[in-house]
N, C-alpha and C positions, 0 to 999 in steps of 0.2 A: 449446821453453823448458826450460832445465836445473831439475830439483829442485833449490832451497836447500839440502834435507835430505840427498839422498842423489847429488847429481848425477846423476841418471837422466837423458837427454837428450830425453826426451817426459813431455808433461803432458795433461791432457784438462781442456777446461772447463767446470766446473760450472755459473758462472753470470755473465751479463756485466751491467753498468751501465753509462749513460751518466752522468758527472758532470751536477752542476746546470746548470752554465757551459755544457755541451756541447762541451767541448773536450776532452775524455780520456773512456777508457773503462775500467771498473774489472771485471775477472773474476778470480773464484775460480777455481782449479785443483787437481785431485788428481793424485800421482806414481802411477802405475799400479803401480811398484815397491815404494815403501814405503806407499802409502796415505795420507800426510800431503798436508794442503790448504795452500794460500799464495795470496795476491793479489798480481796484478799491475795495473799502471796503463801504460796505452798513449794515446799522445797524437801527431797530427800534428804532424811537427818544421816550424819556418816559418823561416827565415831570411832575414837583410836584408844584402844586397851593398852595402857602403860605396863612395865614390865611388874611392879608392885600391886598391878590389879585395879589402880584407876583408872574409871572411863572417863575421857573428856571428850566433846565435841572437835572433828578436824576443823582448822584452821590453816588456812594458805600463807596466813603471816608468819607463823611458827614453822613453817617449810623454807620461806623468804629469810627469816633471821637467820636460821640455823646453816643455810648454805651461803648468806653472806658473810660470815666468820671465815668460812674455807676460800671467799672467792675475795678476798680484802687484799688490795694491792694487784687483782689481774684486772684483763680488761673487758669487765663482765658490769653493763648497764642493768639499772632497777627493773627497764623492761625486760631484759634478758631472765632475771631472775622472776619476774611476773610469770612471764612464759612456761618457764619451769616447773613451778608450782602447780601453773594450770595440769600440766602434762602428769605432774604425778598424781594431782586430784584425779584426772579423768583413767587413769591407769588404775587408782584404787578402785573408785566408782566401776570400773568395768568387770569387777569380781564379782559384781552381783549381790556382796555381804554388807550390811548397815554396819556394823563394826569388824575392826581392822587391828591386829597386833601392829604395835610400835615397830615391829622390827621389819613388818612387810614394808613401811610409809619410809624406812630407812632404804630398803632394797628398792623399792620405786625412784628412789631421787638418784640413785647410782647411774644408771642408762643415761638418762638426761644431761646430768651433770657432766660425765666422760664428755660425751656429745658434745658441752658448752665449753668446757675448759678443762684439758687432762690434770693440771697441776690444781687447780680448787678440787678436783674429782680424787688425787691422791690425797691431798689433806684431809677431805671429807671421810674418804676409805679408811686412813690410817685411826683416826678416831673410831668412826661408824664399826670398824671391825678389830679394834684393839689392837694395833699393831705393836708388838713388843721388840720386834728388833728390825737391823738392816734389812735382813734376811725377808721379811714379810714387805719391806718396800721393794726388794728386788724383785719379787714373784709379783708382784701388784704390777711394777712395770715391764717386766715379762707380758702378762696378761695384755699389757695396753699393745706392746709390739705384734703380737700376736692377732690381736684386734686389726691394727694397721695392715699388716701383712694380708689377713682374710678382706678386709674391704679395698685394697690396693691404694691406700692412702701413704702419704710420705710422711717422715716425723715431724711431729706437731700440727700435723693437718688433721683438722675434726672434720665431722657433718653436721648440717644442722636436723631442723625436725623434719624437713623433706626428703633428707638424705644426700642434699647438696654439699661440695666439699663447702669447704670455708679455710 
């Protein structure tokens, strides 16, 4: 790491701290040449490979804006969407890969969205999975009913991130 003041090609780490959300590390550094201190922030890059092969950085904002459309008119808050985007990013980062296919991002959205709002889930899934007929919707609704039966949920009842009923 070059010193931003004297351009010396080396520096010493004085202190390291993880950010609150755990996605970056803040380091205080000191230049051995001029003695001045400066701060750097390190993040692990995460890239999304789109269908056409274009690679772009992962952005939570894109998750939120895409899911917001499916949640239009539903009782879903901005903080709910931010939490969903965080869960999606955590799921993707847990794969250990620095590049992920856009299809994997869509799959990572489905489960937390189903738990957040089933109508929004159906809307998102219908676009994401390219539903072409009412049969596609019926199969998706049947899978939701099976999920309810497996988890002992009443019709319309969902679970939150901790598995609590809501």
